[in-house]
C-alpha positions, -999 to +999 in steps of 0.1 A: -097+700+337-062+702+351-049+695+385-028+718+406-009+693+427+023+705+442+053+682+446+061+699+480+029+686+497+032+655+519+011+625+511-012+612+538+004+585+559+040+595+549+065+604+575+086+635+574+118+615+583+141+612+553+158+579+544+195+576+553+219+587+526+239+554+527+216+525+533+233+494+547+245+467+522+222+438+518+234+403+525+219+389+493+243+408+470+266+378+462+236+357+452+222+384+429+257+388+413+258+350+406+224+352+389+234+383+369+266+367+357+247+336+346+226+357+322+257+375+309+275+343+302+247+328+280+264+326+246+234+310+229+212+339+241+235+365+227+240+346+195+203+342+190+193+377+199+222+394+181+216+375+149+178+381+151+184+419+155+209+419+126+184+400+104+155+423+114+176+454+107+187+440+073+151+432+064+139+467+074+167+483+054+161+462+023+124+468+024+130+505+022+155+500-006+131+480-029+113+510-044+147+528-051+159+497-070+129+502-093+140+537-101+118+557-078+134+586-060+138+582-022+113+600+000+119+611+036+099+581+049+121+556+031+152+574+043+140+573+079+131+536+075+166+529+062+181+547+092+160+527+116+170+495+098+207+503+100+203+512+137+186+478+145+214+460+126+241+479+145+223+470+178+226+433+167+263+437+160+269+452+194+251+423+211+272+399+191+305+417+197+301+423+234+285+390+246+297+391+282+290+427+291+326+437+290+318+473+285+311+493+317+303+528+326+331+549+339+320+573+366 
């Protein structure tokens, strides 16, 4: 039924030598940065995807609101659907507001 594989066992064909802690930098780093910045500078991509996410979130939210407009009390499923719709719409706003990836992780 179950397996009792231990993470400490070595795999066949693997060497017991560990990889160096600081591998040498690759020479192709500037080329990959150029490709990465080309995707971050695509205004039409961000406009299209951000507005699509905003529209999809609005649709999901309004679809959950429809029974409430008819006088039915909200149930937990409808509330969860509204939260998901608001989350998708907020994701679209973030994509529209930060089009060039200005936010960065502080370590």
